[in-house]
N, C-alpha and C positions, 0 to 999 in steps of 0.2 A: 523512517520514510519522510517525516515532516522536514527533517534536516536536509536530506538530499533533494527533495522536491523544491525546497526554498532555494538551494544552491542552483538548481536547473533554471528556476525562474530568474534569478539574478544574472546568470550567464546569458540566457536568451534576451533579457532586457538590454544588457550592455551590447550584445551583438546588434540588436535592432537599433539602438541609439547610434552606434558607429555607422551602420548602413545609412541611417537617416542623415547623418552629417556628411558622409563621404559621397553619397549618391542621392542628392535631394530630388533630382528629376525622376529617378526610379521609384522613389517612395515619398509620396506627398502626404502620408498619413500624419495625424496629430502627434505632437511630442509626448502627450500624457500617456500614450500606450506603453512605450518601453519604460518610461518612468514608473508607471504603475506596476509593471512586472518586477522592476528592481525593488520597489518598496515592498511589494507583497512577498518577494523572496527573502528580503532582509528580515521582515517581520516573522516569516515562517522559521527562518534559521534561529532568530533570537528566541522564539517560542520553544523550538526544539531544545535549545540549550537550557532554557529555564526548566523544561520538563525533565531533562536529563539530570540537572542538578537536584531537582526534587526527588527523583527516583533514587539517585545516589545517596541523598540524605536519608531517605526512607530506609534504604538497605543498611546504611551505617547505623541508623537508630535501632534496627532490629537485628543487627549482626550478633548480638549477645546470645540470641536463641540458638545459634550453632555451638555455643560454648557452655551455656548454662541450661539445665533442664527446666522445662515448663512445669511448674508445680501443679497445674490443673490436670486431673486424671483424664487420660485419653480412653474413650470407650473402645471396646473391642469391635473389630469390623463386623458388619452384619453377616450372619451366617458362619462366622469363624468358629472353629473348634478350639476354643482357648484352653490353655493349660490351667489346671486348678491352682498351681503354684502362683499364678498371677494374683490370686486373691490373698496370698500371704505376703505380697510385696507391699512396702509402705505406701507406694504411690496409688495402688488400686485396692487397698484393703477397705471392705465395706464396714468394718468395725469402727464405731466412734472412738475418737481420741479421749482417753480417760487417764486419771491418776497422775498426770504430769503438769498440772496447772501451775504449781509453784515454780518448777524448773522453766516452764515456758515464759512466765512473767520475768524471771531473772534474766533469761536470754534476751527478752525484748528490751529490758532496761539497759543491758550491755550494748545492744545495737543502737538505741536511740539516745544514749547519754553522750553528748558531744564533749563532755569534760573527761570521759574515761580515757586514760592514756594507753589502754591495752586494745589495739585493734585485732589481736589474735586471741582465740580461745580454743581450748581442747575439750571436746565432749567425749568422755571415756566411759567404758562399761563393757560388760560381758556381752557376747552375742545373744541376741534375742530379747534384751531388756527394754528395747524401744528407742535406741539412740537415733537410728535413721528416721523413725516416725516423728520423734520430737524435733529433729532438724527440719523435716518437711513441714510440720505444723508451724514452725517459726517462720519459714519462707512464706507460707500462706497468710500468717497473721500480719506480716509487715505490709501486705497489700500493694496497690499500684504505685504508691508513693516511693517505693523502693524497687531497685533492680536486684532480684534475689533468685537463687536457684542452686542446684547441685552441679558441680563441675563435671562436664561430660568428656572432655578430651584436653589435649595439651594446651596450656594457657598462653600460646604465643601472641595472639591478638586480643586477649581478654581485656586488658586494661585500656587499650585504645577504644574498644567497643563500649566499655563502661563509662569512659570519659565522654563519649558522644551522647550517651543517655542523659548526662547532667543530673543524675539522681544518686542519692546514697545507695550503696550496693552491699550485698551480703553474698559471699562465695562460700558454699558448703563443699568440702572435700570429704566425701563419704568413704568410710573404710580406708582412711589414708595410710594406714600401716599394712593393710593386706590387699585391698582393692582388687577383687577378682572380676568385677563387672565391666572393667575397661580392658581393652586389648593390651595387656602388659604382662611381662614376666615378673619374677618375684620382687625385684627392687626397682623396676623401671618407674613405678609411681613416685617413689621417694626421689630417685635420681633424675627422672625425666619430667615429672609433673610438679611435685611438691617443692623441690629445690628451685627450679626456674620460676615457679609462682612466687616464692618468697624473694628471690633476687629481683624480679621485675616489680614486686610490691615495694621493695626498698628503694628502687631507682625511679619510681614514677615521680613526676613533677609535683612540687609542693603547691598547695592552693587548689588542688583538684577535689572532686567530690569525695567524701569519706568512703572508705571500703573496709569492711569487716571480713575476716577470714575465720571460718569455723571448721576445725579439723575433727572429724569423727574417728576415734581410734579405740583400740581395746586396752592398751597399756600406755598411759600418757608419758611416764618417765622414760620408758624404753624407746618410744617413738621420738621423744625430744632428743635423746642421746644419739640415735641413728641419724636424724636429720641434721643435728648439730655437727656431727662428723662429716657428713656429705657437704654441708655448707663450708666448713673449714677447708675441705679438699678442693672445693670450687672457688676458694678465696672470696667468700661472700662478704657483704658489708657487715662490719661488727655491730652496727645498729640493728640489723635483722637478727643476728645471733642473740642480742640482748632482748629483742622483742619476743623471740621464741622462748628464751629462758625464763622471761618474766610472765609469759602467758598464763592466765588463770586456768584452772582445771575444774570442770564440773563432772563429778563422778556419779554415774547412774547405777543404782542397785535395783534388783527386782522389787516391785511394790509388795509391801507386806499386807496380805489380805487374809482375813479370818475365813472360816468355813462359809458363812453366809455371804460375804462379799465375793468369795471365789465362785459360789454357785450363781450369784447374780451376773458376774462377768461372763461366765460360761454360757448362761442362757441368752445374754445379750449378743454374744458372738455367734451363737447357734442360730438365732433369729436372723442376724445380718447375713450369714453365709447361706442360709436357706433361701432368703429372698434373692440373693445374687445368683444362686444356682438356678432358680426358677426362671430367670431371664436369659440364661445362657443355653447354648446348644449342647445336647447330650447330657442329660441329668440322670442317667441310669446309675444304678449301684455299681460298686466295684466288681460284683460278680456277674453283671450284665442284666439284672432285672431292674424294674422300675423302683425308684426310691420311695419308701413309705414315708408317712408324715413323721417329722422328727419328734413330735411331742407325744409319742406312744406312752402307754402306761409304764411307769417305772417298776411296777410290781413284777414284771417278767424279766427284769435285768438279771443276767447270770451273776453268780457269786464269784467274785475275783479276790485273790489275795491282796492284802494291803500293800501299797507301793509308796514310793517316795512322792511327796506332794509336788505339784507343778512349780517349776522354778521361775520361769520367765513368761512374759506375755506371748512369745512365740509358741511355747509349749501349750499354753491355754488355747490359743487360736487354732493351732494345728489339731488339737483334740476336738474342738468344736467343728472344724471343717470336716474331719473324718466322720463325726456323728451326723452332720448334714448330708454327706455323700452316701453313707451306708443306710441311713434311715433307721438305725438300730436305737433302742432306748438308751438313755444316758446311763452309763455304768456307775456303780457306787464308787469305784476307784479309778483313777486315770489309767488309760491304756499305756503299755510300754511304748517307748519311742520307736522301737523296731516295728511294732505292729502299725503304728500311725504312718511311719515312712513307707512301709510295705503297701498299705492301701493307696497312698497318694501316688507312688511310683507305678503301681499296677494300672491305675487309671491313665497315667502319662504314657505307659507302654502301649496301651490300647489306642490312645490318641495317635501315637506315632505310627502304629500299624495301619490304622484306618487311612491316614494321610498317605502312607507309602503305597497302599493298594490302589488309591485313586489319583495318584500324582501324575500329571502330564505337564510338560513345559516345552515351549518352542525351541527346537534345536538341541534338546536334551535327550540323550539316549534313554531308552526304556529301562526302568529299574528291574533287577533280577526278580523272578517270581518269588513271592513271599513263602508259598508252601515249601519251596526248596531251601529257603533260608529263614526259618521262623524266628531266630534270635538276632537277625542282622540289624534291625532298627535299634535295638538296645545297644549293640556293639558300636554302631555309628554314634549313638549318644555318648558312650564312654570315650570314643576316640575324640570327639569334639570337646568334651570336658577336659581331656588330658592335654589337648593342644592349645586351647584357647580358641573359642569358636569362630573368631573373626580372621583366623589365619587359614584362608581357604586352601592354598596350595599345600601347606604342611599337613592339614587334615586329610587331604586327598592322598598324599604320599603315605600317610599312616594307615589309611584304610586299605591301600594296596597290599599291605603286609598281613591283613587278616586272613584266616584260613579260607574264607569263602572265595577269595580271589586267587588262591594258589593254583598254579598250573595253566592259567589262561594266557593268551598272547598279550604282549606288552601293551599294544594299543587298546585292546579290549579292557585291560586292567585299568588303564587311565580313564577311559571313557566311563566305565562303570563306577569307579571311585568318585569322579567328578559329578556324576549324576546323583549319587547318594548325598554328597555334600550340598549340591544345589537344592535337592529336595529338602534336606534338613534346614537350610537357611530359609527357604521359602516357607517352611512350616512355621517359622517364627517371624514372618513378615519382613525378612531381609534385615540388613544391619547398617545401611547407609544413612537414612534420615536420622537426624538428631533425636526425633521423638521416639525412635526405636532403641536408642542406646541404653535406656533405663529399663527396658522390658526384661522380666526374669527369663533367663535362658532355660534352665531346668528348674530351678527353685532356689529358695534361700540356701545359703552356703552350708548350713548344718545338714540339710537333706542331701545336698550334693556330696558332701564328705561321706555320709552314710552309704550312699549308692556306690561310690568308688571303693569304699572299704569292703563292703559285702561282695560286690561282683569281682573285684580284682583278687580278693583272697580266695574266692571260689574257683577262679580260673587263672592260676599262675602263668600258664602258657600264654593266655590272652594278654596279660600284663607285659610279658616279655615282647610280644609282637607289637604292642602299642608303643612302648617307650623307645624301641629301637628305630621307629619311624620318625623320631623327632630330631630337629636340628639343635644346635647348642642353645639358641635363644628359647626354644620351646621346652628344652630339657630343664632350664632354670624355672620356667613356669610350672612344670610338673613337680619339681622339687618343692616349690612353695605350696602347691595344692596338697602334697603328701604330708608336709610338716603341719599344715593347718588341720588336715584330717586326723593326724595322729594326736593333735592337741585336743580334739573333740572326742575321738574314739580310739582308745589305746590299741585296739585290734589292728589299726592301720599301721602300727609300728613295724610289723613284720614286713610289709611292703616297702616302707621307707628303709629298713635295714638292708633288704635285698638290693634296692636301688643304689644306695650308697656303696655297698660292698662291690658292685659291679664296676664302678669307676670311682675309687675313693678320692682322688684328687679333685676331679671336676664336680661330681655330685656331692662329695663331702664339703667342698667349698660353698656350693649353693645352700646346702643344708645348714651349716653353722651360721651363715649369713641370715638365713631365714629365721633361725631360732632367736636372733637378736631382737626381733620386733614382736615375737609371740607373747601373749599374756601369761602363758604357762610353759616356759621352755623346759622346765624340769620333766615334762611328760615326753618330750622329744629327745632329750639328751641321751638316755640309755640306748635308744635304738640307733642314733647316729654313732655313738661310741662303739657299739657292737659291729656296725657295718665297717667302721674304720679299722677295728681290731682284727676282723676276720674277713679279708677280701675274698671274693669269689675266685676259684681257680681259673687262671688265665685272664684275670681282669687286667685291663690296661692301666699301666702306671701304678702298680701297687705301692703301698707305703714302704715296703721293704727295699725298694730300689733306691740307689743313691741319688736322690733328688732333694737334697737338703734345702735348696732355695725355695722350691715349690712348697715343701713342708713348712718352712719357716713362714711363708706368706699365709698358708692355711692356718697355722697355729696362732698367728696374730689375729685372725678373724674370730677364732674360737675363744671368746672372752671367758676367763675362769669363773666369773661371777654369774654367767649365763648358762654355759654348758661345761661344768667342771669335769665330768667324766670324759667327754670328747677332748677337752683341752689336755687332760692327763695322757690320753692315748697318743695324741699328736706330739706332745713334748717327748714322750719316750721314743716314738718313732723318729723324731728329729734327732735325738741324741744318738740313736743307733746309726742312722744314716751318716751323721757327722763323723762318728768313730770309723765307720766303714770307709768314708771318703778320705779321712786322715790316714788310715792304714794303707789305702791304695796310693796315696801321695808319698808316704814313706817308702813303700815298695818301689815306686817309680824312681825316687831319688837314689835308692840303693842300687837299682839296676843301672842308672846312669853313671853312678860312681864306679860300679864294677866294669862297665864298658869303657869308662875313661882310663882305669888302671890297666885294662887289657890292651889298650891301644898304644901304651908307652913301651919301649923296648926294655 
């Protein structure tokens, strides 16, 4: 407005000046009036330009927030019915940071040492040992003197934004080998995020502010091999390949705690979760009654058989969270993971049902009545987990294939499915703002894998309906989820086997590629091999068909040192198809020769 107002003043002033010069008898006013209009307009236009430059500079200065996560924890919206899994995420955990002071000091020295020639580091460890929390604490410890955060989305404009900040920067790529919290299928992070990030890192101008890259992975060497192959395929800079090959590795193991230290950590976590739940909406027990005080007398604790000790901080925190939710006395032995996951998911299901019963949205069709479809919120949860929850249209098409929508008119199916997806996204605050990208969708990946394993094994028909609604891109995502679930819970192997057996070439290709970045591919290999060995009747493009070229490409992906059983199955299938094709070729040549002899007199 200032710019256009100034331009109007300039135009009016010049018009008045021209009239004053052309018709002096008509306008005998003083000269300073049009001159003042011209001067005021020019000053306004210059001021508008200065303000615009200032705004543009401000936007460029803060553009990194769209690409890097703000390490400050964002409080839940007032009155929001937040998921308890939010408390298990590194960003929102109320439990104090403990037991990793030496590793944090080592990472700070790596960041702040200007003489360190390694701008890339790999932070490796099993799921739940505290890798993401350690990286987050490093971001917070660096303070305002640094531009630091977790990568949220594709790094196209990341380095220009960091250059405009003129501060040293730390970019954390969390779960770089698996990464399920970003809208990506199995390998799109490595191919679409990690590789471009490294390529742009290698081509940035010299003399710019220093940038450190911290990749959080489960298996450092496997991740290094896969990214190296993708870089070579992309014809990346050899210097970047050397940087990745020489990158130091910090391996995290679960902290070794004696019985007294374990009890202290559990009590600390229990107090933190109890305080956090007291400030949140809906603190009732998992069975619907009010939670009792967590510090009840331990004398009434039920006698439980001795079980394996807690392995990771995630196990410890999940146990403490369930104790705070249920209000039960602390048991003498840790609960089974299935029991812990069951309590947390029961609370999440009740949260989804409450929201479904009261959801209204402008222009959104009314949701089906919950009494008629009591299990539908949970099936929507499964559909969104299987598709990648930010794929709105694909999730809607998947929900159309659920039994609840069978037999309805096409338009009603679409409207109802879109209404359910809109409701589910609204339940989690939407997905567009960058601050929401890091919010836990259902929960930590271990609990997600457990839910998928138990529910999809319990309802095989539901799994068939879910995966048939996916496109090729989402099918690759689902393959990655199943591979990781099988790595955590062997019972998921049956689902992975059925999935591979239904489409051996396509799903088998995704599965063997997924195994290359897993920390424990030996847990996945037998199920992939069984699915490749025994395709489902009527499966498309079975391995017995003469498609040696496709089989050869698939066998090249199945590295014998990673998936030896699957590799052996593929090699045998390739040999069979080659023999079949050679036999067909010989028969074709004999037929041609026979026809040639028959044509001569």
